[in-house]
Rosetta silent file (secondary structure, phi, psi, omega in degrees, C-alpha in Angstrom):
SEQUENCE: MKLVGLSTGAHDVGYAILENGIPILHYELERYNRQKECFGDALGCYLQNPVDADEILAMFMQWQGGIKTLYPDSWNKAKDKYEIKFINHHLAHAANAYYSSNFNDSVIITLDGGGEELGHNTAFCVFYAKENKIGYIYRTKLEDINIGGIWDKVASKLLPKGVGNQSGTLMAMAAYGEPKYDVFGGYLEGNKFDICASLQEQTYKFIEDVFNKYKHLSNNFCFAGGCALNSAALGKLVFNNQGYNFFVPYAPYDAGLVQQNLKHILQQNKSY
SCORE:     score description
SCORE:     0.000 S_00000001
   1 L     0.000  136.116  176.979 -147.910  114.412  173.946 S_00000001
   2 E  -113.935  132.095  178.753 -151.148  112.446  174.246 S_00000001
   3 E  -121.805  147.065  173.167 -153.119  111.306  171.227 S_00000001
   4 E  -114.780  128.756  175.199 -156.498  109.601  170.983 S_00000001
   5 E  -109.362  137.866 -176.205 -157.181  107.243  168.075 S_00000001
   6 E  -122.012  138.760  162.961 -160.734  106.316  167.102 S_00000001
   7 E  -123.538  103.868 -167.571 -162.364  103.523  165.130 S_00000001
   8 L  -131.344  153.598  174.042 -165.991  104.540  165.269 S_00000001
   9 L   100.121  -61.458 -176.475 -169.328  103.930  163.610 S_00000001
  10 L   -95.947 -155.463 -177.569 -168.945  100.519  162.011 S_00000001
  11 L   -68.279  166.947  178.271 -167.699   97.195  163.426 S_00000001
  12 L    59.062   45.401 -178.530 -164.657   96.887  165.732 S_00000001
  13 L   -70.344  134.044  177.438 -165.487  100.104  167.565 S_00000001
  14 E  -176.269  175.045  173.676 -162.816  101.317  169.947 S_00000001
  15 E  -146.462  160.094  177.470 -160.342  103.965  170.935 S_00000001
  16 E  -136.048  152.985  174.311 -156.793  104.122  172.214 S_00000001
  17 E  -118.348  128.152  178.680 -154.768  106.685  174.127 S_00000001
  18 E  -117.027  135.095  176.153 -151.091  107.093  173.347 S_00000001
  19 E  -117.410  113.799 -176.431 -148.612  109.016  175.445 S_00000001
  20 L    53.307   40.383  176.161 -145.434  109.939  173.596 S_00000001
  21 L    86.042   -3.145 -178.147 -146.116  107.174  171.112 S_00000001
  22 E  -105.793  124.006  177.021 -146.758  104.452  173.714 S_00000001
  23 E   -64.489  124.709  177.354 -150.269  102.947  173.995 S_00000001
  24 E  -110.430  -11.739  177.008 -151.476  103.365  177.578 S_00000001
  25 E  -156.904  137.159  174.974 -155.094  102.300  176.993 S_00000001
  26 E  -135.270  112.504 -174.256 -156.900  100.305  174.310 S_00000001
  27 E  -110.888  123.792  171.969 -160.692  100.166  174.654 S_00000001
  28 E  -113.964  124.811 -175.062 -162.900   97.902  172.511 S_00000001
  29 H   -58.135  -40.463 -176.113 -166.624   98.463  172.969 S_00000001
  30 H   -64.542  -22.147  178.170 -167.538   94.804  172.437 S_00000001
  31 H   -70.310  -20.852 -176.944 -165.374   93.799  175.393 S_00000001
  32 H  -102.781  -40.352  179.775 -167.682   95.785  177.648 S_00000001
  33 H   -92.190   -6.775  176.635 -171.154   95.362  176.186 S_00000001
  34 L    62.611   28.412  176.625 -170.466   91.746  175.115 S_00000001
  35 L  -111.568  106.596 -172.245 -172.002   92.345  171.665 S_00000001
  36 L   -62.342  129.801  177.905 -169.639   90.965  169.054 S_00000001
  37 L    52.437   39.899  178.514 -168.697   93.429  166.279 S_00000001
  38 L   -71.474  155.102  171.254 -171.320   95.903  167.428 S_00000001
  39 L   -86.803  154.610 -179.619 -171.652   99.330  165.880 S_00000001
  40 L   177.646  179.544 -173.471 -171.191  102.289  168.182 S_00000001
  41 L  -104.723   93.883 -179.429 -169.814  105.703  169.078 S_00000001
  42 H   -66.845  -35.582  178.653 -166.160  105.409  170.080 S_00000001
  43 H   -64.288  -41.554  177.051 -165.834  109.157  170.524 S_00000001
  44 H   -62.680  -38.254  177.034 -168.779  109.130  172.911 S_00000001
  45 H   -62.361  -42.914  178.688 -167.162  106.289  174.866 S_00000001
  46 H   -64.022  -41.368 -176.248 -163.969  108.319  175.193 S_00000001
  47 H   -69.213  -18.165  176.528 -165.836  111.440  176.274 S_00000001
  48 H   -68.184  -33.786  178.151 -167.467  109.524  179.127 S_00000001
  49 L  -136.968   66.676 -172.232 -164.043  109.174  180.778 S_00000001
  50 L   -71.582  146.582  170.115 -161.826  111.632  178.916 S_00000001
  51 L  -114.724  132.033 -178.285 -158.096  111.943  179.394 S_00000001
  52 L   -52.433  127.604 -177.391 -156.611  115.281  178.400 S_00000001
  53 L  -135.354  156.654  179.885 -155.221  114.856  174.902 S_00000001
  54 L   -86.068  -34.307 -178.613 -153.551  117.066  172.331 S_00000001
  55 E  -147.672  157.273  170.000 -155.242  115.598  169.258 S_00000001
  56 E  -119.144  128.351  179.001 -157.864  113.081  168.206 S_00000001
  57 E  -114.136  119.614 -176.460 -157.153  110.968  165.126 S_00000001
  58 E  -115.899  149.628  174.505 -160.166  109.215  163.606 S_00000001
  59 E   -68.056  129.224  178.060 -160.487  106.714  160.789 S_00000001
  60 L   -64.845  124.714 -177.525 -161.863  108.483  157.721 S_00000001
  61 L  -148.836  123.486  178.066 -165.348  107.081  157.093 S_00000001
  62 L   -98.756   -5.669 -176.577 -168.125  108.364  154.856 S_00000001
  63 H   -56.491  124.020 -179.089 -170.529  105.514  155.645 S_00000001
  64 H    52.411   33.481  175.743 -173.916  107.067  156.542 S_00000001
  65 H    91.023   -4.592  177.637 -172.273  110.467  156.699 S_00000001
  66 H    74.441 -171.835 -172.314 -169.448  109.526  159.021 S_00000001
  67 H   -59.954  -35.727 -176.771 -168.915  110.527  162.623 S_00000001
  68 H   -65.025  -36.453 -178.958 -170.303  114.049  162.193 S_00000001
  69 H   -88.238  -39.685 -177.691 -173.668  112.754  160.986 S_00000001
  70 H   -68.445  -41.304 -173.801 -173.879  109.500  162.938 S_00000001
  71 L  -133.613   66.476 -174.995 -172.945  110.980  166.311 S_00000001
  72 H   -62.907  -33.370 -179.925 -173.415  114.763  166.157 S_00000001
  73 H   -62.661  -46.251  178.959 -173.623  115.202  169.941 S_00000001
  74 H   -65.019  -43.056  179.954 -170.216  113.619  170.457 S_00000001
  75 H   -59.931  -46.572 -177.187 -168.750  115.493  167.491 S_00000001
  76 H   -67.015  -32.861  177.420 -170.004  118.863  168.737 S_00000001
  77 H   -69.519  -33.578 -172.644 -168.669  118.231  172.228 S_00000001
  78 H   -92.472  -31.358 -167.380 -165.225  117.291  170.954 S_00000001
  79 H   -66.195  -28.732  179.945 -164.608  119.523  167.929 S_00000001
  80 L   -86.390  -19.115 -177.532 -164.109  122.761  169.855 S_00000001
  81 L   -95.021  -32.959 -174.614 -161.899  121.203  172.528 S_00000001
  82 L  -121.400  151.429  167.168 -159.684  118.951  170.418 S_00000001
  83 E   -83.043  120.236 -176.094 -157.997  119.116  167.073 S_00000001
  84 E  -111.685  124.616  179.026 -159.538  116.221  165.144 S_00000001
  85 E  -121.094  152.388 -178.211 -157.797  114.794  162.099 S_00000001
  86 E  -110.739  138.165 -171.716 -158.853  111.970  159.788 S_00000001
  87 E  -117.667  139.423  176.088 -156.535  109.139  158.777 S_00000001
  88 L   -59.293  138.948 -174.116 -156.627  106.848  155.741 S_00000001
  89 H   -61.780  -54.545 -175.679 -157.958  103.401  156.610 S_00000001
  90 H   -74.553  -28.827  174.477 -155.304  101.214  154.999 S_00000001
  91 H   -64.514  -37.276  176.113 -152.495  103.583  155.906 S_00000001
  92 H   -67.669  -39.105  173.805 -153.568  103.160  159.530 S_00000001
  93 H   -57.692  -45.662 -179.314 -153.557   99.366  159.072 S_00000001
  94 H   -62.290  -41.415  179.195 -150.019   99.657  157.708 S_00000001
  95 H   -64.397  -41.237  178.783 -148.953  101.839  160.637 S_00000001
  96 H   -56.291  -44.816 -178.099 -150.414   99.382  163.134 S_00000001
  97 H   -72.746  -50.347 -172.969 -148.315   96.574  161.675 S_00000001
  98 H   -66.745  -47.296 -177.179 -145.074   98.450  160.972 S_00000001
  99 H   -73.485  -16.094  173.589 -144.823  100.439  164.208 S_00000001
 100 H   -82.984  -21.627 -178.579 -145.660   97.307  166.219 S_00000001
 101 L   -82.279  175.441  174.124 -142.844   95.391  164.567 S_00000001
 102 L  -107.909   22.680 -178.183 -139.138   95.786  165.225 S_00000001
 103 L   -84.090  139.484  170.623 -138.357   96.231  161.519 S_00000001
 104 L   -81.022  -43.633  174.693 -136.422   99.209  160.225 S_00000001
 105 E  -125.778  150.684 -177.181 -137.581   98.519  156.675 S_00000001
 106 E  -166.213  146.065  161.949 -140.508   96.405  155.554 S_00000001
 107 E   -84.678  137.595 -179.753 -143.004   95.705  152.823 S_00000001
 108 E  -122.571  125.367  179.821 -146.509   96.023  154.297 S_00000001
 109 E  -113.910  124.721  179.103 -149.502   94.244  152.764 S_00000001
 110 E  -117.272  128.784 -178.260 -153.008   95.215  153.879 S_00000001
 111 E  -137.324  130.081  177.277 -156.041   93.109  152.968 S_00000001
 112 E  -158.656 -157.049  178.870 -159.598   93.435  154.246 S_00000001
 113 E   -95.784    5.085  176.067 -163.192   93.952  153.158 S_00000001
 114 E   125.081  142.760  177.545 -162.666   97.578  152.215 S_00000001
 115 E  -157.283  162.532 -173.430 -161.781  100.940  153.689 S_00000001
 116 E   -99.316  131.908 -179.024 -161.708  104.587  152.696 S_00000001
 117 L  -112.061   57.156 -179.086 -158.533  106.362  151.722 S_00000001
 118 L    51.656   56.101  176.675 -159.808  109.965  151.753 S_00000001
 119 L   107.516   -7.869 -178.876 -161.820  109.516  148.606 S_00000001
 120 L  -125.741  113.155 -179.908 -160.388  106.224  147.330 S_00000001
 121 E   -87.964  131.085 -178.239 -162.057  102.988  148.458 S_00000001
 122 E  -150.166  156.115  174.347 -159.819   99.933  148.498 S_00000001
 123 E  -120.997    7.353 -176.168 -159.488   96.492  150.068 S_00000001
 124 E  -155.162  121.730  176.786 -155.848   95.869  149.099 S_00000001
 125 E  -137.828  154.406  170.604 -152.729   98.017  149.423 S_00000001
 126 E  -126.005  134.742  179.880 -148.978   97.483  149.447 S_00000001
 127 E  -125.659  159.407  167.775 -146.648   99.867  151.271 S_00000001
 128 E  -124.377  133.927 -178.709 -142.938  100.186  151.798 S_00000001
 129 E  -126.633  143.530  176.158 -141.636  101.540  155.085 S_00000001
 130 E  -156.218  133.693  177.215 -138.174  102.540  156.209 S_00000001
 131 L    50.767   47.870  175.661 -136.912  104.527  159.201 S_00000001
 132 L    70.288   12.443  176.349 -140.464  105.259  160.400 S_00000001
 133 E  -110.413  131.884 -177.764 -141.635  106.535  157.011 S_00000001
 134 E  -119.251  133.369  177.406 -144.466  104.737  155.237 S_00000001
 135 E  -138.332  146.740  174.353 -145.397  105.170  151.579 S_00000001
 136 E   -67.763  138.950  165.830 -147.846  103.581  149.143 S_00000001
 137 E  -120.687  -15.177  175.526 -146.358  101.529  146.363 S_00000001
 138 E  -163.294  139.709  169.224 -149.594   99.944  145.155 S_00000001
 139 E  -151.330  149.778 -175.840 -153.310  100.152  145.828 S_00000001
 140 L  -119.480  164.682  176.118 -156.283   98.877  143.886 S_00000001
 141 L   -74.584  149.640 -177.359 -159.894   99.883  143.486 S_00000001
 142 L   -56.714  -38.431 -176.570 -162.389   98.194  145.769 S_00000001
 143 L   -76.154  -12.818 -178.885 -164.244   96.637  142.843 S_00000001
 144 L   -79.664  -42.257  176.603 -161.054   95.100  141.400 S_00000001
 145 L  -153.598  128.932  179.971 -160.271   92.812  144.341 S_00000001
 146 L  -145.144   80.604 -174.752 -162.034   92.474  147.675 S_00000001
 147 H   -64.469  -41.669  177.335 -160.972   89.272  149.379 S_00000001
 148 H   -60.121  -38.401  177.341 -162.671   90.132  152.647 S_00000001
 149 H   -65.643  -36.230  177.039 -165.874   90.771  150.729 S_00000001
 150 H   -64.140  -43.579  178.302 -165.584   87.380  149.015 S_00000001
 151 H   -61.888  -40.666  177.477 -165.251   85.656  152.382 S_00000001
 152 H   -63.026  -40.630 -179.811 -168.329   87.503  153.647 S_00000001
 153 H   -64.237  -43.472  179.526 -170.268   86.464  150.547 S_00000001
 154 H   -65.242  -41.768  179.090 -169.318   82.816  150.967 S_00000001
 155 H   -60.912  -42.630 -179.711 -170.213   82.901  154.672 S_00000001
 156 H   -67.581  -26.166  179.627 -173.647   84.354  153.918 S_00000001
 157 H   -80.762  -41.299 -170.350 -174.201   81.633  151.294 S_00000001
 158 H   -96.656  -24.047 -171.298 -173.011   78.603  153.242 S_00000001
 159 L  -114.450  150.356  173.208 -173.689   79.386  156.889 S_00000001
 160 L   -67.143  158.887 -179.116 -176.784   80.246  158.892 S_00000001
 161 L   -58.702  124.695  179.995 -176.999   83.810  160.134 S_00000001
 162 L  -122.488 -168.374 -179.866 -174.599   84.194  163.050 S_00000001
 163 L  -103.711  121.501  178.190 -173.168   86.892  165.264 S_00000001
 164 L    77.579 -175.499 -179.689 -170.230   88.801  163.862 S_00000001
 165 L   -69.913  134.804 -176.288 -167.896   87.731  161.103 S_00000001
 166 L  -111.351   24.299 -179.632 -167.891   83.963  160.496 S_00000001
 167 H   -62.318  -31.775  178.434 -164.737   83.686  158.400 S_00000001
 168 H   -61.720  -35.073  176.718 -163.123   81.561  161.103 S_00000001
 169 H   -65.062  -41.624  177.777 -165.818   78.939  160.586 S_00000001
 170 H   -63.313  -39.620  177.666 -165.037   78.846  156.867 S_00000001
 171 H   -60.821  -41.070  178.772 -161.330   78.408  157.651 S_00000001
 172 H   -66.045  -42.024  179.568 -162.165   75.430  159.859 S_00000001
 173 H   -63.688  -31.629 -178.390 -164.409   73.904  157.189 S_00000001
 174 H   -60.559  -28.708 -178.982 -161.605   74.276  154.622 S_00000001
 175 L   -67.617  -16.973 -177.104 -159.573   71.675  156.485 S_00000001
 176 L  -103.337    5.504 -177.073 -162.205   69.037  155.614 S_00000001
 177 L  -123.945 -179.556  176.933 -162.412   69.755  151.895 S_00000001
 178 L  -121.586  136.733  179.789 -160.438   69.703  148.671 S_00000001
 179 L   -71.692  113.433 -176.560 -159.817   72.793  146.502 S_00000001
 180 L  -130.013  -17.497 -166.577 -161.803   72.213  143.321 S_00000001
 181 L  -120.290  159.778  174.503 -163.639   75.416  142.442 S_00000001
 182 L   -93.934   81.434 -178.078 -163.030   78.964  141.283 S_00000001
 183 L   -69.832  -36.943  175.970 -164.647   80.705  144.229 S_00000001
 184 L   -59.466  -28.812  178.784 -163.018   84.023  143.362 S_00000001
 185 L   -82.785   -3.005  175.018 -164.797   83.685  140.024 S_00000001
 186 L   105.951    2.699 -178.228 -168.140   83.346  141.784 S_00000001
 187 L   -78.764  117.331 -177.961 -168.643   79.551  141.864 S_00000001
 188 L  -131.324   24.082  177.401 -170.513   78.721  145.084 S_00000001
 189 L  -105.301  156.409  178.240 -172.288   75.459  144.213 S_00000001
 190 L   108.637 -163.290 -177.497 -171.239   71.992  145.296 S_00000001
 191 L   -64.401  127.684 -176.584 -169.771   70.531  148.465 S_00000001
 192 H   -60.023  -40.102 -177.172 -169.542   73.180  151.192 S_00000001
 193 H   -70.222  -35.506  176.961 -166.230   71.906  152.497 S_00000001
 194 H   -69.709  -35.877  175.745 -164.706   71.864  149.014 S_00000001
 195 H   -61.906  -44.469  179.947 -165.917   75.421  148.434 S_00000001
 196 H   -65.629  -40.261  178.284 -164.223   76.509  151.667 S_00000001
 197 H   -64.499  -38.152  178.203 -161.035   74.653  150.754 S_00000001
 198 H   -66.424  -41.705  177.859 -161.062   76.329  147.352 S_00000001
 199 H   -62.023  -43.825  179.612 -161.571   79.744  148.940 S_00000001
 200 H   -64.180  -43.764 -178.700 -158.713   79.128  151.343 S_00000001
 201 H   -66.004  -42.190  179.655 -156.377   77.948  148.579 S_00000001
 202 H   -67.142  -35.482  176.510 -157.177   80.870  146.292 S_00000001
 203 H   -63.918  -44.691  177.638 -156.635   83.300  149.152 S_00000001
 204 H   -61.598  -44.475 -178.994 -153.235   81.778  149.854 S_00000001
 205 H   -61.180  -38.873  178.234 -152.274   81.889  146.176 S_00000001
 206 H   -62.834  -48.860  179.747 -153.202   85.555  145.998 S_00000001
 207 H   -62.352  -40.562  179.221 -151.099   86.399  149.067 S_00000001
 208 H   -63.453  -41.214  179.130 -148.220   84.289  147.740 S_00000001
 209 H   -63.596  -40.617  178.166 -148.314   86.071  144.373 S_00000001
 210 H   -65.347  -43.977  177.497 -148.206   89.472  146.065 S_00000001
 211 H   -58.376  -47.338 -178.431 -145.322   88.354  148.264 S_00000001
 212 H   -62.697  -32.338 -178.480 -143.375   87.053  145.263 S_00000001
 213 H   -69.682  -31.919 -172.930 -143.918   90.315  143.399 S_00000001
 214 H  -115.918    5.580 -174.958 -142.443   92.472  146.167 S_00000001
 215 L   -70.145  -13.188  176.863 -140.014   90.193  147.994 S_00000001
 216 L   -74.674  -14.349 -176.401 -137.061   91.797  146.218 S_00000001
 217 L   -81.266  -29.539 -175.609 -137.705   95.008  148.162 S_00000001
 218 L  -164.246  156.165  170.914 -137.086   93.658  151.659 S_00000001
 219 L   -86.340   -3.679 -175.899 -136.570   90.538  153.752 S_00000001
 220 E  -113.254  133.079  179.597 -139.224   91.862  156.146 S_00000001
 221 E  -132.039  131.885  172.329 -142.972   91.660  155.585 S_00000001
 222 E  -111.602  145.812  176.505 -145.836   92.990  157.700 S_00000001
 223 E  -127.665  140.926  177.122 -149.485   92.046  157.198 S_00000001
 224 E  -151.729  175.894 -170.916 -152.586   93.835  158.470 S_00000001
 225 L    94.447  162.594 -175.876 -156.301   94.153  157.814 S_00000001
 226 H   -58.140  -31.686  179.981 -158.944   91.602  158.700 S_00000001
 227 H   -68.651  -16.153  176.241 -157.593   89.076  156.195 S_00000001
 228 H   -70.972   -8.472  173.091 -154.346   88.961  158.183 S_00000001
 229 H   -76.448   -5.542  179.183 -156.318   86.890  160.701 S_00000001
 230 L   -78.530   83.662 -174.642 -156.083   84.025  158.194 S_00000001
 231 H   -67.834  -26.490  178.889 -153.389   82.175  160.107 S_00000001
 232 H   -66.490  -44.970 -179.958 -153.567   79.149  157.797 S_00000001
 233 H   -68.009  -46.624 -177.937 -152.587   81.199  154.739 S_00000001
 234 H   -70.964  -33.893  175.871 -149.912   83.243  156.472 S_00000001
 235 H   -63.417  -39.239  177.505 -148.539   80.212  158.289 S_00000001
 236 H   -66.845  -38.327  177.897 -148.132   78.438  154.969 S_00000001
 237 H   -62.743  -44.288  179.063 -146.414   81.512  153.521 S_00000001
 238 H   -62.777  -45.423 -177.439 -143.945   81.578  156.417 S_00000001
 239 H   -61.988  -37.120 -175.700 -143.276   77.828  156.140 S_00000001
 240 H   -86.716   -2.599 -175.508 -142.610   78.063  152.394 S_00000001
 241 L  -135.858   64.449  176.578 -140.343   81.105  152.574 S_00000001
 242 L   -63.767  144.036 -179.405 -137.568   80.490  155.050 S_00000001
 243 L   100.528  -12.185  174.537 -135.105   83.365  155.284 S_00000001
 244 L  -105.863  154.012  178.970 -137.787   86.071  155.308 S_00000001
 245 E  -107.381  135.797 -176.515 -139.177   87.738  158.419 S_00000001
 246 E  -127.095  144.809  178.842 -142.933   88.109  158.904 S_00000001
 247 E  -143.764  134.356  172.727 -144.977   90.108  161.387 S_00000001
 248 L  -127.399  126.669  178.914 -148.701   90.404  162.127 S_00000001
 249 L   -66.508  161.331 -174.926 -149.860   92.725  164.943 S_00000001
 250 L   -67.611  -23.408  177.054 -151.967   91.217  167.690 S_00000001
 251 L  -128.231   76.206 -177.436 -155.052   93.138  166.468 S_00000001
 252 L   -74.693  -13.813  179.371 -154.729   93.357  162.669 S_00000001
 253 L   -78.652 -173.539 -167.288 -158.467   93.972  162.274 S_00000001
 254 H   -65.052  -27.718  178.515 -160.080   97.419  162.547 S_00000001
 255 H   -64.848  -22.981  177.900 -159.915   97.724  166.330 S_00000001
 256 H   -79.466   -6.237 -179.694 -156.127   97.712  165.981 S_00000001
 257 H   -66.818  -19.420 -167.265 -156.249  100.836  163.824 S_00000001
 258 H   -91.887   -7.604 -161.471 -156.481  103.042  166.891 S_00000001
 259 L  -107.468   -3.569 -176.526 -153.415  102.131  168.854 S_00000001
 260 L   -99.193  166.825 -177.502 -150.290  103.096  166.966 S_00000001
 261 L   -76.311   81.512 -176.511 -148.369  106.367  166.844 S_00000001
 262 L   -70.709   -7.603  175.111 -150.153  107.762  163.815 S_00000001
 263 H   -57.003  -33.767  177.526 -148.343  111.058  164.328 S_00000001
 264 H   -57.370  -39.630 -178.559 -145.597  109.529  162.201 S_00000001
 265 H   -62.070  -46.303 -175.829 -148.052  109.319  159.313 S_00000001
 266 H   -66.913  -35.776 -173.465 -148.978  112.979  159.522 S_00000001
 267 H   -93.284  -31.474 -167.197 -145.417  114.226  159.826 S_00000001
 268 H  -124.570   -0.578 -175.878 -143.286  111.803  157.850 S_00000001
 269 L   -60.243  140.203  177.383 -145.389  109.962  155.272 S_00000001
 270 L  -143.422  167.454  175.952 -143.858  109.826  151.804 S_00000001
 271 L  -107.794  138.722  179.123 -144.401  107.986  148.561 S_00000001
 272 L  -101.837    0.000    0.000 -141.841  105.569  147.181 S_00000001
């Protein structure tokens, strides 16, 4: 069986082709047009060089009407030929991490700037997975906590307009400062390096608190979503918690949503 996974419309546009659960192609648009985090039509890219597939699985997205409204030509070409199904954003992040790992059971933590869960917008979820079954155990409303959004806000305040996400620059600046401020609370005045250090420290504390809350469930932890690119926070978590196993997929951001065997989600997903 061949499946096509799509991340289309917003940033990190791409598609993947899986044959019997094994990724055989992973295409990111920015790798070809050299425009970092460009918006684009992943379905249209696939249709330019299509490989016969049984299904197309797309990330559920209502932004500006979603794929049907943004790219009607591509949608109309594909909808009669393929069965197209829509997948929850954070559930796909969880699948990317869990199915890439070698864990039988795992707690999965997903953190980003927000994604749509078929009617429920969130930037933070916790899952438990065992024997290829993934289930939600916690998710919050987007307005309750949005760490990725906080990082974007700080970047727009402290840095000149750049190309793509500049969170990596903030992480580098954090190394030159001291944590003094409540950035999560909205404080963005003062020394730029101290603000970045405070943001980094608060992000780590949040991740550590979540880990401590769920570490009784498993010795294995997976992380995904754009915030999983924060290697300083996750590295500190690993260093401080010997005896636990940690895994982050090579593409934890949205382009990695397209490459895992999401068929498991459709057939075997359960709630714990």
